[in-house]
RONUGU-311960 format. One record per atom (N, C-alpha, C): residue in three letters; atom name; x, y, z. Coordinates in Angstrom, 1 decimal. Example, Ala and Ser with C-alpha at 12.3 -4.5 7.8 and 13.67 -1.06 7.14 Angstrom:
// residues 2
rest|atom|x|y|z
ala|N|13.2|-5.7|7.8
ala|CA|12.3|-4.5|7.8
ala|C|13.2|-3.3|7.8
ser|N|12.8|-2.2|7.1
ser|CA|13.7|-1.1|7.1
ser|C|12.9|0.0|7.9
This chain:
// residues 88
rest|atom|x|y|z
met|N|169.0|285.5|-115.1
met|CA|168.3|286.1|-115.0
met|C|167.2|286.3|-115.6
ser|N|166.0|286.2|-115.2
ser|CA|164.7|286.6|-116.9
ser|C|164.4|287.6|-116.6
lys|N|163.7|288.3|-118.0
lys|CA|163.0|289.7|-116.7
lys|C|161.8|289.9|-117.5
ile|N|160.6|290.1|-116.8
ile|CA|160.0|291.2|-117.0
ile|C|159.4|292.2|-118.4
glu|N|158.6|292.0|-118.9
glu|CA|157.7|292.4|-120.0
glu|C|157.3|293.5|-120.4
ile|N|156.3|294.1|-120.2
ile|CA|155.2|294.6|-120.1
ile|C|154.6|295.3|-122.0
tyr|N|153.5|294.7|-121.9
tyr|CA|152.9|295.3|-123.8
tyr|C|151.8|296.6|-122.7
thr|N|151.6|297.7|-123.3
thr|CA|151.0|298.8|-122.5
thr|C|150.6|299.3|-123.3
ser|N|148.8|300.0|-123.1
ser|CA|149.0|301.5|-124.1
ser|C|148.7|302.4|-122.0
pro|N|149.2|303.8|-123.1
pro|CA|149.0|304.3|-122.1
pro|C|148.1|305.0|-121.5
ile|N|146.8|304.3|-122.6
ile|CA|145.3|304.7|-121.9
ile|C|144.2|304.1|-121.6
cys|N|145.4|303.1|-120.9
cys|CA|144.8|301.6|-119.9
cys|C|144.5|301.1|-119.0
gly|N|143.3|301.4|-118.5
gly|CA|144.2|300.8|-116.6
gly|C|144.1|299.8|-116.5
tyr|N|143.5|299.2|-117.3
tyr|CA|144.2|297.4|-117.1
tyr|C|145.8|297.1|-116.6
cys|N|146.2|298.3|-117.4
cys|CA|147.6|298.6|-117.7
cys|C|147.9|299.3|-116.6
his|N|147.4|300.3|-116.4
his|CA|148.0|300.9|-114.8
his|C|147.7|299.7|-113.3
gln|N|146.8|298.9|-114.1
gln|CA|147.1|297.5|-112.4
gln|C|147.7|296.7|-112.7
ala|N|147.7|296.4|-114.0
ala|CA|149.0|295.4|-114.0
ala|C|150.2|295.7|-113.3
lys|N|150.2|297.3|-114.2
lys|CA|152.0|297.7|-113.6
lys|C|151.8|298.5|-112.1
his|N|150.9|298.9|-111.4
his|CA|151.3|298.9|-110.1
his|C|151.3|297.0|-108.5
leu|N|150.5|296.4|-109.8
leu|CA|150.9|295.3|-108.7
leu|C|152.7|294.7|-108.8
leu|N|153.1|294.8|-110.1
leu|CA|154.3|294.4|-110.3
leu|C|155.9|295.6|-109.2
lys|N|155.0|296.5|-108.9
lys|CA|155.8|298.0|-108.4
lys|C|156.0|297.5|-106.8
gln|N|153.9|297.0|-106.3
gln|CA|154.4|297.3|-105.5
gln|C|155.3|295.1|-104.5
lys|N|154.9|294.9|-106.7
lys|CA|156.4|293.3|-105.9
lys|C|157.8|294.5|-106.0
asn|N|157.9|294.9|-105.5
asn|CA|158.6|296.1|-106.3
asn|C|159.7|295.0|-107.7
ala|N|159.4|294.4|-108.2
ala|CA|159.5|293.7|-109.6
ala|C|159.8|295.2|-110.4
thr|N|160.9|294.7|-111.7
thr|CA|161.2|295.5|-112.4
thr|C|161.5|295.1|-113.8
phe|N|160.0|296.1|-114.4
phe|CA|159.9|295.4|-115.7
phe|C|160.2|296.5|-116.5
thr|N|160.4|296.2|-118.0
thr|CA|160.3|296.9|-119.4
thr|C|158.9|297.1|-120.1
glu|N|158.9|298.1|-119.7
glu|CA|157.5|298.1|-120.6
glu|C|157.4|299.6|-121.2
ile|N|156.6|297.9|-122.8
ile|CA|156.3|297.7|-124.8
ile|C|155.3|299.1|-124.9
asn|N|155.1|300.3|-125.8
asn|CA|154.4|301.1|-125.8
asn|C|153.9|300.7|-127.4
val|N|152.8|300.4|-126.9
val|CA|152.2|300.3|-128.9
val|C|151.4|300.6|-128.9
phe|N|150.9|301.7|-128.4
phe|CA|150.0|302.3|-128.7
phe|C|149.9|303.8|-130.0
gly|N|149.7|302.6|-130.9
gly|CA|150.0|303.8|-132.5
gly|C|150.8|303.3|-133.0
asp|N|151.2|302.4|-132.3
asp|CA|152.8|301.3|-132.5
asp|C|152.9|299.5|-133.8
asp|N|152.3|300.3|-134.9
asp|CA|151.5|299.4|-135.6
asp|C|152.9|297.8|-135.2
ser|N|154.4|298.2|-135.5
ser|CA|154.7|296.8|-135.5
ser|C|155.3|296.6|-134.0
arg|N|154.7|297.3|-133.0
arg|CA|155.1|297.1|-131.5
arg|C|153.8|296.1|-131.3
arg|N|152.6|297.0|-131.7
arg|CA|151.5|295.8|-131.5
arg|C|151.8|294.6|-132.5
ala|N|152.1|294.8|-134.0
ala|CA|152.1|292.7|-134.9
ala|C|153.6|292.2|-133.4
glu|N|154.4|292.6|-132.4
glu|CA|155.3|291.8|-132.2
glu|C|154.8|291.4|-131.1
met|N|154.1|291.7|-130.2
met|CA|153.3|291.6|-129.5
met|C|152.8|290.4|-129.4
met|N|151.6|290.2|-131.0
met|CA|150.1|289.9|-131.3
met|C|151.3|288.2|-131.3
ala|N|152.2|288.3|-132.3
ala|CA|153.2|287.2|-132.1
ala|C|153.3|286.4|-131.1
arg|N|153.7|287.4|-129.8
arg|CA|154.4|287.1|-128.6
arg|C|153.3|285.8|-127.8
ala|N|151.5|286.5|-128.2
ala|CA|151.1|286.3|-127.7
ala|C|149.9|285.0|-128.3
asp|N|150.2|284.1|-128.7
asp|CA|149.3|283.8|-129.7
asp|C|148.8|284.8|-130.2
gly|N|149.0|285.8|-130.7
gly|CA|147.7|286.7|-131.0
gly|C|146.3|287.4|-130.1
ala|N|147.0|287.1|-129.2
ala|CA|146.7|288.5|-128.2
ala|C|146.8|289.9|-128.7
arg|N|144.9|290.3|-128.8
arg|CA|145.3|291.8|-129.3
arg|C|145.0|292.9|-128.1
thr|N|145.0|292.3|-127.2
thr|CA|144.7|293.2|-126.1
thr|C|146.2|293.7|-125.0
val|N|145.4|294.5|-124.8
val|CA|146.5|295.0|-124.1
val|C|145.7|295.2|-122.3
pro|N|146.4|294.5|-121.3
pro|CA|148.2|294.5|-121.0
pro|C|148.2|292.9|-121.8
gln|N|150.2|292.6|-121.8
gln|CA|150.4|291.3|-122.8
gln|C|151.7|290.8|-121.6
ile|N|151.4|290.5|-121.2
ile|CA|152.5|290.5|-119.2
ile|C|153.7|289.2|-119.5
phe|N|154.8|289.7|-119.4
phe|CA|156.0|287.8|-120.3
phe|C|156.8|287.9|-119.1
ile|N|156.8|287.1|-118.4
ile|CA|158.0|287.1|-116.8
ile|C|159.0|285.7|-118.3
gly|N|160.4|285.9|-118.0
gly|CA|161.4|285.6|-119.1
gly|C|160.0|284.8|-120.0
asp|N|160.5|283.6|-120.1
asp|CA|159.7|283.3|-121.6
asp|C|158.5|282.5|-121.1
arg|N|158.3|282.4|-120.0
arg|CA|155.8|283.2|-119.9
arg|C|155.7|283.6|-120.1
his|N|154.7|283.3|-120.9
his|CA|153.0|284.9|-121.3
his|C|152.4|284.1|-120.5
ile|N|152.4|285.6|-119.0
ile|CA|151.6|285.6|-118.0
ile|C|149.8|284.9|-119.4
gly|N|150.1|286.3|-119.5
gly|CA|148.0|287.5|-120.2
gly|C|148.5|288.1|-120.0
gly|N|147.2|288.6|-120.0
gly|CA|146.7|290.1|-119.3
gly|C|146.3|290.7|-117.5
cys|N|146.1|291.3|-117.3
cys|CA|146.1|291.9|-116.0
cys|C|145.3|291.0|-115.1
asp|N|144.3|290.6|-115.5
asp|CA|143.5|289.5|-114.8
asp|C|144.3|287.9|-114.7
glu|N|145.4|288.2|-115.0
glu|CA|145.5|286.3|-115.2
glu|C|147.2|286.7|-113.5
leu|N|147.5|287.8|-114.8
leu|CA|148.4|288.3|-113.0
leu|C|148.1|288.5|-112.1
tyr|N|147.0|289.0|-111.7
tyr|CA|146.2|288.6|-109.8
tyr|C|146.2|287.8|-110.2
glu|N|144.9|287.0|-110.6
glu|CA|144.7|285.5|-110.5
glu|C|146.2|284.7|-109.4
leu|N|146.6|284.9|-110.7
leu|CA|149.4|284.2|-110.0
leu|C|149.1|284.8|-108.5
asn|N|148.9|285.6|-108.7
asn|CA|149.1|287.2|-107.2
asn|C|148.1|286.4|-106.5
ala|N|146.9|286.4|-106.7
ala|CA|146.1|285.2|-106.2
ala|C|145.7|284.0|-104.6
lys|N|146.8|283.7|-106.2
lys|CA|147.0|281.9|-105.5
lys|C|148.6|281.6|-104.7
gly|N|148.7|282.6|-104.7
gly|CA|150.2|282.7|-104.0
gly|C|151.4|281.9|-105.3
glu|N|151.2|282.9|-106.6
glu|CA|152.4|281.4|-107.8
glu|C|152.6|282.9|-107.9
leu|N|153.1|284.9|-107.9
leu|CA|153.6|284.9|-107.9
leu|C|154.6|285.2|-108.2
asp|N|155.1|285.2|-106.7
asp|CA|156.1|286.3|-105.5
asp|C|157.3|284.8|-105.8
pro|N|156.7|283.7|-105.9
pro|CA|158.0|282.8|-106.2
pro|C|158.2|283.1|-108.0
leu|N|157.8|282.9|-108.6
leu|CA|158.9|283.3|-110.2
leu|C|159.0|284.4|-110.5
leu|N|158.4|286.5|-109.3
leu|CA|159.5|287.4|-109.0
leu|C|161.1|286.4|-108.6
val|N|160.2|285.4|-107.2
val|CA|161.8|285.3|-106.7
val|C|162.3|284.1|-107.4
ala|N|162.2|282.8|-107.9
ala|CA|163.4|282.6|-108.9
ala|C|164.0|283.5|-110.0
met|N|163.1|284.7|-110.8
met|CA|164.6|285.2|-111.5
met|C|165.6|285.6|-110.9
asp|N|165.4|286.4|-110.3
asp|CA|166.4|286.7|-109.0
asp|C|167.5|285.1|-108.8
ser|N|167.6|284.5|-108.6
ser|CA|168.2|283.0|-108.9
ser|C|169.7|282.8|-109.5
């Protein structure tokens, strides 16, 4: 089963919005706090092709991007199938 990982910071409103949407979908995710943790931020940037901003969201091996991209997937009806595929 694929997993959801979200790199966040506790002071980031977009992180809170992204987590809220995932919780609404009853999706279980692992939150990785990069605030003040240079090694975790470097890990995030390496996985996210150099992206420095949070959140950075991964579903399985797929890099979704940030909060806007997550909400865009949801608006297009593409988020639920990704989440359902995880349970298969």
